[in-house]
C-alpha positions in Angstrom: 115.2 142.9 104.2 112.6 140.1 104.7 109.0 141.0 104.9 108.6 139.1 108.2 110.8 137.6 110.9 108.9 134.3 110.6 106.1 132.7 108.5 104.1 129.9 110.0 102.2 127.8 107.5 99.1 126.3 109.1 96.9 127.6 111.8 96.3 124.3 113.6 97.6 123.4 117.1 101.3 123.5 116.3 101.1 126.5 114.0 99.1 128.7 116.3 101.3 128.0 119.3 104.5 128.6 117.3 103.0 131.9 116.0 102.0 132.8 119.6 105.5 132.2 121.0 107.1 134.3 118.2 104.6 137.2 118.5 104.9 137.2 122.3 108.7 137.7 121.9 108.0 140.7 119.8 108.8 139.1 116.4 107.0 140.0 113.2 105.2 136.8 112.3 102.7 135.9 109.6 100.5 132.8 110.0 99.0 131.5 106.7 96.1 129.1 106.7 94.5 127.6 103.5 91.2 127.0 105.3 88.7 129.8 105.6 89.3 129.9 109.3 91.5 128.1 111.8 90.2 124.5 112.3 88.1 124.6 109.0 90.0 121.6 107.6 91.3 120.0 110.8 90.0 116.7 112.2 90.7 114.8 115.3 88.8 112.1 117.3 88.4 114.8 119.8 90.6 114.3 122.9 93.2 116.7 124.1 95.7 115.7 126.8 96.1 119.1 128.4 99.6 119.1 129.9 101.2 120.7 126.9 98.6 123.4 126.6 98.9 124.2 130.3 102.6 125.1 129.8 101.6 127.6 127.1 98.5 129.0 128.8 98.5 128.1 132.5 94.8 129.2 133.0 93.4 127.9 129.7 90.6 126.1 131.5 89.0 129.5 132.2 88.6 130.5 128.6 89.3 127.7 126.1 86.2 126.2 124.4 86.6 122.8 126.1 83.7 120.3 125.9 84.0 117.8 128.8 86.7 116.5 131.1 87.4 112.9 130.3 86.6 110.8 133.4 85.8 107.5 131.9 88.0 105.3 129.7 86.2 102.6 127.8 87.7 99.9 125.5 85.5 97.4 123.6 86.2 94.2 121.8 83.4 93.8 119.2 82.0 91.2 117.0 79.0 91.7 114.8 76.7 90.4 117.5 78.5 91.1 120.7 80.4 93.7 122.7 82.8 93.3 125.6 83.7 96.6 127.3 86.1 97.6 130.1 85.1 100.8 131.8 87.8 102.5 133.9 87.7 105.6 136.0 89.9 106.9 138.8 90.6 110.0 140.9 93.9 110.5 139.0 92.0 111.1 135.7 90.2 114.0 137.4 93.4 115.6 138.7 94.0 119.0 136.9 97.7 118.2 136.3 96.7 115.0 134.4 93.4 116.1 132.9 92.3 115.5 129.3 89.3 117.1 127.6 87.1 116.4 124.6 87.3 119.3 122.1 85.8 120.2 118.7 88.5 121.5 116.4 86.5 124.3 114.8 85.9 126.4 118.0 89.1 125.2 119.7 91.5 126.0 116.8 89.8 129.4 116.3 90.4 130.2 120.0 94.0 129.1 119.8 94.6 131.2 116.7 93.0 134.2 118.3 95.6 133.9 121.1 98.4 134.2 118.5 96.7 137.2 116.9 96.1 138.9 120.2 99.9 138.5 120.9 100.6 140.3 117.7 100.7 137.7 114.9 99.2 138.6 111.6 97.0 135.9 110.1 95.7 135.3 106.6 93.0 132.7 105.9 91.8 131.1 102.7 95.3 131.2 101.1 97.0 128.0 100.0 100.8 128.1 100.0 102.0 126.6 96.7 105.7 126.4 97.2 108.7 127.7 99.2 111.2 130.4 98.1 114.9 129.8 98.4 117.8 132.2 98.1 121.0 131.8 96.1 122.5 129.5 98.7 119.4 127.2 98.8 118.2 128.5 102.1 114.4 128.7 102.5 113.5 132.4 102.7 109.8 132.6 102.2 106.6 131.2 100.6 104.8 131.6 97.3 101.0 131.9 97.5 99.3 132.5 94.2 101.1 135.5 92.6 102.4 136.7 95.9 105.9 136.0 97.2 106.4 136.7 100.9 109.8 136.5 102.5 110.9 135.7 106.1 114.1 134.8 108.0 112.6 131.4 109.0 109.5 129.4 107.9 107.8 126.9 110.2 105.7 124.3 108.4 102.7 123.1 110.4 100.5 122.2 107.4 99.4 118.7 108.3 100.1 115.1 107.4 99.9 115.5 103.7 102.4 118.4 103.6 103.8 118.8 100.1 105.9 121.7 101.4 107.6 119.4 103.9 108.7 117.1 101.0 110.0 120.2 99.2 111.7 121.7 102.3 113.7 118.7 103.5 113.8 116.4 100.5 111.5 113.9 102.1 109.7 111.0 100.4 106.0 110.5 101.1 105.5 107.7 103.6 104.2 104.3 102.4 100.5 103.6 102.6 101.2 101.0 105.3 102.2 103.8 107.7 99.2 106.0 107.1 95.6 105.5 108.2 92.4 107.2 107.1 89.8 108.4 109.5 86.1 109.4 109.1 84.0 111.0 111.7 80.5 112.3 112.3 79.3 114.5 115.1 75.8 113.8 116.5 73.9 116.5 118.2 72.1 115.6 121.5 71.1 117.5 124.6 73.4 117.4 127.5 71.1 115.4 129.8 70.6 112.7 127.2 74.4 112.3 126.8 74.8 112.1 130.6 72.1 109.5 130.9 73.2 107.3 127.9 76.9 107.4 128.6 76.5 107.2 132.4 78.4 110.5 133.0 78.0 113.1 135.7 77.3 116.6 134.5 80.5 118.0 132.9 82.1 114.6 132.8 82.9 112.8 129.6 83.9 109.4 128.2 86.5 108.3 125.7 85.6 105.0 124.1 87.7 102.9 121.7 86.3 99.9 119.7 88.4 97.1 118.2 87.3 94.2 116.0 84.0 94.5 114.1 84.3 98.4 114.1 86.8 98.0 111.2 85.5 94.6 110.0 88.5 92.8 111.4 91.2 94.9 109.7 93.9 97.1 111.3 92.3 100.1 112.9 89.5 100.9 115.3 86.4 103.0 116.2 86.2 105.8 118.6 83.6 107.8 120.5 84.0 111.0 122.5 81.4 112.8 124.5 81.1 116.6 123.9 79.0 119.0 125.8 76.0 118.7 123.5 77.2 116.2 120.9 78.9 112.9 120.4 81.9 112.4 118.1 81.9 108.9 116.5 84.3 107.7 113.9 86.6 105.0 112.5 90.3 104.9 111.7 91.6 102.2 109.4 94.9 101.6 107.7 95.0 102.8 104.1 96.8 99.7 102.9 94.2 97.4 104.7 91.3 99.4 103.2 92.9 99.2 99.7 93.4 95.4 99.9 91.3 93.3 97.6 90.7 91.0 100.6 88.8 93.8 102.3 85.6 94.7 100.5 84.4 97.3 103.0 85.3 100.9 102.5 86.0 103.0 105.5 82.8 105.1 105.2 80.8 101.8 105.2 82.7 100.8 108.4 81.4 103.9 110.1 77.8 103.3 108.9 78.0 99.7 110.3 79.4 101.0 113.6 76.6 103.4 113.9 74.1 100.5 113.5 75.9 98.1 115.9 73.6 97.0 118.8 76.1 98.5 121.3 76.3 101.9 119.5 72.9 102.5 117.9 71.1 103.2 121.2 73.7 105.9 122.2 73.0 108.0 119.1 69.3 107.2 118.6 67.4 110.3 117.6 70.6 112.4 117.2 71.1 114.8 114.3 74.3 114.6 112.3 75.8 118.1 112.3 79.3 117.4 111.0 81.0 114.9 108.7 84.8 114.9 108.1 87.6 112.7 106.9 91.4 112.9 107.3 94.6 111.0 107.0 96.4 110.0 110.2 100.2 109.5 110.4 100.4 106.2 112.3 104.1 105.3 111.6 105.4 107.7 114.3 109.1 108.2 114.3 109.7 105.6 111.7 108.3 108.0 109.0 109.4 111.2 110.6 111.2 113.6 108.2 114.2 115.7 109.1 112.8 118.3 111.4 114.9 121.2 110.3 116.6 122.6 107.2 118.2 125.9 106.2 115.6 128.4 107.1 112.8 125.9 107.8 111.3 123.9 110.7 108.6 121.2 110.8 106.1 120.6 113.7 102.9 118.6 114.3 101.4 116.2 111.8 103.7 117.6 109.0 106.5 116.1 111.2 104.4 112.8 111.8 104.2 113.5 115.5 101.4 111.0 116.3 101.1 107.6 117.9 98.3 105.0 118.0 98.8 102.4 120.8 95.5 100.7 120.2 94.3 101.7 123.6 95.4 105.4 123.3 95.8 107.8 120.4 98.0 110.9 120.9 99.0 113.7 118.6 97.4 117.0 119.8 99.7 117.2 122.9 102.7 116.5 120.7 101.7 119.2 118.2 101.2 121.8 120.9 104.5 121.0 122.6 106.4 121.0 119.3 104.8 124.3 118.3 105.9 125.9 121.5 109.5 124.6 121.1 109.6 125.6 117.5 108.5 129.1 118.3 110.9 129.5 121.2 113.9 128.2 119.3 113.0 130.3 116.3 113.2 133.3 118.5 116.6 132.3 119.8 117.8 131.7 116.2 116.5 135.1 115.1 118.1 136.9 118.0 121.4 135.2 117.2 121.1 136.1 113.5 121.4 132.5 112.4 118.4 130.7 110.9 120.5 128.1 109.0 120.1 124.5 109.8 122.9 124.7 112.3 121.2 127.8 113.9 117.9 125.9 114.2 119.5 122.8 115.8 118.2 124.0 119.2 114.7 122.9 118.2 115.8 119.3 117.6 117.8 119.4 120.8 114.7 120.6 122.8 112.5 117.9 121.3 115.1 115.3 122.1 115.0 116.3 125.7 111.2 116.4 125.8 108.6 113.8 126.1 107.8 114.2 122.4 110.7 112.3 120.8 111.3 110.2 123.9 107.7 108.9 123.5 107.9 108.4 119.8 111.2 106.4 120.2 109.7 104.3 123.0 106.8 103.3 120.8 108.7 103.0 117.5 107.9 99.2 117.2 104.2 99.6 118.0 102.9 100.5 114.5 104.4 97.4 113.0 103.2 95.2 115.8 99.6 96.5 115.5 99.6 96.3 111.7 100.4 92.6 111.8 98.3 91.8 114.9 95.3 90.5 112.9 94.0 88.5 115.9 93.3 91.7 117.9 90.8 92.7 115.2 89.2 89.3 114.4 90.4 86.5 116.7 90.3 87.9 120.2 86.9 89.6 120.0 85.4 86.2 119.0 87.3 84.4 121.8 86.1 86.9 124.4 82.5 86.7 123.1 82.5 82.9 123.4 84.0 83.0 126.9 81.4 85.5 128.1 78.6 83.4 126.6 79.9 80.4 128.4 79.8 82.3 131.7 76.6 84.3 131.5 74.2 82.3 129.2 71.8 80.1 131.3 69.7 77.6 129.4 68.7 75.1 132.1 71.4 72.6 131.3 73.4 71.3 134.3 76.4 73.5 135.0 79.9 72.4 134.3 83.2 73.6 135.8 84.2 77.0 134.4 87.6 75.6 133.4 85.9 72.9 131.4 83.9 75.6 129.5 86.6 78.1 129.0 89.7 76.0 128.1 88.4 74.6 124.8 87.7 78.2 123.7 91.2 79.3 124.7 92.7 76.3 123.0 91.0 77.2 119.7 93.1 80.4 119.7 96.1 78.5 121.0 97.8 79.0 124.4 101.2 79.5 122.9 99.7 81.9 120.4 98.2 84.0 123.2 101.5 84.0 125.1 103.4 85.0 121.9 101.0 87.9 121.4 101.3 89.1 125.0 105.1 88.9 124.7 105.0 90.8 121.4 102.8 93.5 122.8 105.0 94.0 125.9 108.1 94.2 123.7 106.5 96.8 121.4 105.3 98.9 124.3 
């Protein structure tokens, strides 16, 4: 007789939702988190696309610790001395069915974990899981934490991108460095009115801002900024392989320092107090580095299953984690009710993911990571080209004006018209 029906490893987004679904169905479930509290070790840029959460908690807006509704999308091409920004807003972004919010993982993850506990899940914090337990047939049947061995009919791994348990559970090799990025972030405390004024937001509204180019000193990656209620999240994500290259002498933490001091960013955080600093790995390879999602007695969800995409103009992972956690919990309930938690008995989880937006999205964008990794011109060439074009349009020095075509075409030709067309074609193909 197992100690629990299910054990969930990790109290992040996927883990808490999986535990909630199991507990709601009356199953005995244990959620184990190595951090001292839910969200203690978790990091995200800070944006949640809310459609997945709404399927789990239809009225989450009334109680979840949300920061601001994102109503402004900003994308910048940066050089060291310039910044070209596109600012987009629309009524569709404010529609509740399509809303997204800035969040801080500490309070948000604690709220989500509390929902699982309220439903009946038992949670233990500050306990690292060292390995999995298998029965005589090789089926996963529990976990080992310190001297304790705890058994369960099914184990759901939601323990993040660097999951050693996932490698143990499904015989999975660690992804190459070219498929993983590293992110660093700081949170700057400012009063609400100052944020509204500096970021040009109405009360309660927020902005999501992505930076390409000088934010990562021309290497694969980018910077990000999200407005919270009384703080601003600012960070940088860069490919681990690019950061480790001898050709790049700038470590990622220095990239963040330089971004903070960029003329376009420094005024936004002037006088702010740093209240949080964090770093984390980001699975950028998507479905190309996805491990098997099930094994005998075990399931994977969230970052441990590499459910994340970076499209350059959009980064998603939180909505995938929540959706996968819900499907993992629901399918685990069905497998438990059927008395079959073997790999075959858990196949319904994979089938559900295949029918959902999660795997459909990840397959749609399977070529995007490779394209972005090799798209050096996006991070060093195009920001310079755009800067020079803008200078030719807006700088007035008293010289006689010349036709715009005459000013712009030499700048474009330096990049190469065929090169630009090739890049556009490659981007459209990858997307």
